[in-house]
C-alpha positions as CSV (number, residue, x, y, z in Angstrom):
1,L,-7.1,-10.1,-21.7
2,S,-8.9,-13.4,-22.0
3,L,-5.5,-15.0,-21.4
4,M,-5.3,-13.5,-18.0
5,S,-8.5,-15.2,-16.8
6,H,-6.8,-18.5,-17.3
7,P,-4.2,-19.8,-14.8
8,L,-0.8,-18.6,-15.9
9,C,2.4,-19.3,-14.0
10,H,4.4,-16.4,-12.8
11,P,7.0,-16.5,-15.6
12,Q,4.3,-16.7,-18.3
13,L,2.5,-13.7,-16.8
14,E,5.7,-11.7,-16.5
15,G,6.5,-12.6,-20.1
16,L,3.1,-11.4,-21.2
17,C,3.5,-8.2,-19.3
18,S,7.0,-7.7,-20.9
19,F,5.6,-8.4,-24.4
20,L,2.8,-5.9,-23.8
21,Q,5.3,-3.4,-22.3
22,L,3.0,-2.8,-19.4
23,S,5.7,-1.5,-17.1
24,T,6.5,1.4,-19.5
25,C,3.2,2.0,-21.3
26,P,1.8,5.6,-21.2
27,E,-0.2,6.3,-18.1
28,P,-3.5,6.9,-20.0
29,S,-3.1,3.4,-21.4
30,L,-2.5,2.1,-17.9
31,V,-5.8,3.5,-16.8
32,R,-7.6,1.8,-19.7
33,F,-5.9,-1.5,-19.0
34,C,-6.8,-1.4,-15.3
35,S,-10.4,-0.6,-16.2
36,W,-10.5,-3.6,-18.5
37,L,-9.3,-5.8,-15.6
38,L,-12.3,-5.0,-13.4
39,P,-14.9,-7.1,-15.2
40,L,-12.5,-10.0,-15.9
41,S,-14.1,-13.3,-15.0
42,P,-12.9,-15.4,-13.3
43,E,-10.9,-13.0,-11.2
44,L,-7.1,-13.1,-11.2
45,S,-5.5,-15.3,-8.7
46,Y,-3.7,-13.6,-5.8
47,T,-0.3,-14.4,-7.4
48,S,-1.3,-13.2,-10.8
49,A,-2.7,-10.0,-9.3
50,A,0.5,-9.4,-7.3
51,T,2.6,-10.0,-10.4
52,L,0.5,-7.5,-12.4
53,A,0.7,-5.0,-9.6
54,E,4.5,-5.3,-9.6
55,Q,4.7,-5.0,-13.4
56,L,2.2,-2.2,-13.7
57,F,3.1,0.0,-10.7
58,L,6.3,-0.8,-8.9
59,R,8.8,0.9,-11.2
60,R,6.5,3.9,-11.6
61,V,6.0,4.3,-7.8
62,L,9.6,3.8,-6.9
63,S,10.7,6.4,-9.4
64,L,8.3,9.1,-8.1
65,T,10.1,12.4,-7.3
66,Q,6.9,14.5,-7.4
67,P,3.2,13.7,-6.7
68,P,1.8,11.0,-9.0
69,S,-0.2,12.1,-12.0
70,R,-4.0,11.9,-12.0
71,H,-3.7,9.0,-14.5
72,L,-1.4,7.0,-12.3
73,M,-3.7,7.6,-9.3
74,A,-6.7,6.6,-11.4
75,A,-5.0,3.4,-12.4
76,L,-3.9,2.6,-8.8
77,T,-7.4,3.4,-7.5
78,S,-9.0,1.2,-10.2
79,F,-6.7,-1.7,-9.6
80,C,-7.0,-1.3,-5.8
81,S,-10.8,-1.5,-6.0
82,K,-10.5,-5.1,-7.2
83,Y,-7.2,-6.4,-5.9
84,P,-6.2,-4.4,-2.8
85,H,-4.2,-7.0,-1.0
86,P,-1.8,-7.9,-3.8
87,L,-1.3,-4.2,-4.5
88,C,-0.6,-3.4,-0.8
89,R,1.8,-6.4,-0.5
90,V,3.8,-5.1,-3.5
91,L,3.8,-1.4,-2.8
92,V,4.1,-1.5,1.0
93,A,7.0,-4.0,0.7
94,A,8.7,-1.6,-1.7
95,L,8.1,1.3,0.6
96,L,9.6,-0.6,3.5
97,Q,12.7,-1.6,1.5
98,E,13.2,1.8,-0.1
99,P,16.3,3.5,1.4
100,G,16.2,7.2,2.3
101,E,13.2,9.4,2.7
102,G,11.0,8.2,-0.1
103,A,8.7,11.1,0.5
104,E,6.5,10.8,-2.6
105,Q,6.2,7.0,-2.0
106,T,5.1,7.6,1.6
107,K,2.6,10.3,0.5
108,L,1.2,7.9,-2.1
109,M,0.8,5.1,0.5
110,C,-0.9,7.6,2.9
111,E,-3.3,8.6,0.1
112,L,-4.2,5.0,-0.7
113,V,-4.8,4.3,3.0
114,E,-6.9,7.4,3.5
115,E,-9.0,7.3,0.3
116,C,-8.9,3.9,-1.4
117,L,-8.5,0.9,0.9
118,E,-11.2,-1.0,2.7
119,P,-10.6,-1.6,6.4
120,H,-9.2,-5.1,6.0
121,S,-6.6,-3.8,3.6
122,V,-5.8,-0.9,6.0
123,H,-5.2,-3.6,8.6
124,L,-2.8,-5.4,6.2
125,V,-0.8,-2.2,5.7
126,L,-0.6,-1.6,9.4
127,S,0.6,-5.2,10.0
128,Q,3.3,-4.8,7.3
129,V,4.6,-1.6,8.7
130,L,4.7,-3.0,12.2
131,E,6.9,-5.9,11.0
132,V,9.9,-3.6,10.6
133,P,11.6,-1.1,12.9
134,L,9.9,2.3,12.8
135,S,11.4,5.3,11.0
136,E,10.3,8.9,10.5
137,K,9.3,7.8,7.0
138,L,6.7,5.3,8.3
139,L,5.1,7.5,11.0
140,P,2.8,9.3,8.4
141,V,1.5,5.9,7.2
142,L,0.6,4.9,10.8
143,Q,-1.0,8.3,11.2
144,A,-3.0,7.8,8.1
145,V,-4.2,4.4,9.4
146,L,-5.3,5.9,12.6
147,G,-7.0,8.8,10.7
148,R,-9.4,6.3,9.3
149,Q,-11.0,6.0,12.7
150,E,-11.4,2.2,12.3
151,V,-11.6,-0.2,15.2
152,L,-8.4,-2.2,15.1
153,P,-8.3,-5.9,15.8
154,P,-7.1,-6.4,19.3
155,E,-3.9,-8.2,18.2
156,L,-3.0,-5.4,15.9
157,L,-3.7,-2.7,18.5
158,D,-1.6,-4.7,21.0
159,L,1.3,-4.9,18.5
160,L,1.0,-1.1,17.7
161,V,1.1,-0.1,21.4
162,L,4.0,-2.5,22.1
163,T,5.9,-1.1,19.1
164,L,5.3,2.5,20.2
165,C,6.4,1.7,23.7
166,Q,9.6,-0.1,22.5
167,Q,10.5,2.6,20.0
168,A,9.7,5.6,22.2
169,P,13.3,6.3,23.3
170,A,14.5,6.5,19.6
171,F,11.8,9.1,18.9
172,A,12.2,11.2,22.1
173,S,12.5,14.5,20.1
174,S,10.1,13.6,17.3
175,L,7.0,15.7,17.0
176,S,5.5,13.2,14.5
177,F,5.9,10.4,17.0
178,A,4.3,12.5,19.7
179,K,1.3,13.2,17.4
180,L,1.1,9.5,16.6
181,V,1.0,8.5,20.3
182,T,-1.7,11.2,20.9
183,A,-3.7,9.8,17.9
184,V,-3.5,6.3,19.3
185,L,-4.7,7.5,22.7
186,T,-7.5,9.5,21.1
187,V,-8.7,7.1,18.4
188,C,-8.3,3.9,20.3
189,Q,-9.1,5.2,23.8
190,S,-11.9,2.6,24.4
191,Q,-9.4,-0.1,23.5
192,V,-6.3,1.2,25.3
193,S,-6.1,0.7,29.0
């Protein structure tokens, strides 16, 4: 672990993760590893934390076909408490590129948004989702963001409203989309004219 507090280039860190078999280690070990990362000083760089997030969680999250175990959630929560932005970048990017429904991945992202992320990280998730065309799979994530009842930065709110207006014809018969629009009008009523 002391090695990780020193600057490591991306291939070196990937090699270390591979050597330690972090992407396939048992989930209880993953929880312990993430708890060991918390007091690490100096903190990991953004790039190192993103590499670790990818090595530790990406394969596990993409392969979910049922709700994540309590160990996986504990490890994610622990990692997220110290390195939320790198984790969001890795997991949300994977969610956005995942073909098909990805129901468990979507539920996991909603749970992170609702229970683990600080407001600035929630805003990051929102901005990432709004960078791609909306799909039914992404509507629950936006609903989770609005469920936080956070005041959105004006530029993000404008982008959200613009996206909803542009995408409305494609979701004419979607109950989830209608609920999302209602949530925007309710949660952001002081900001929406």
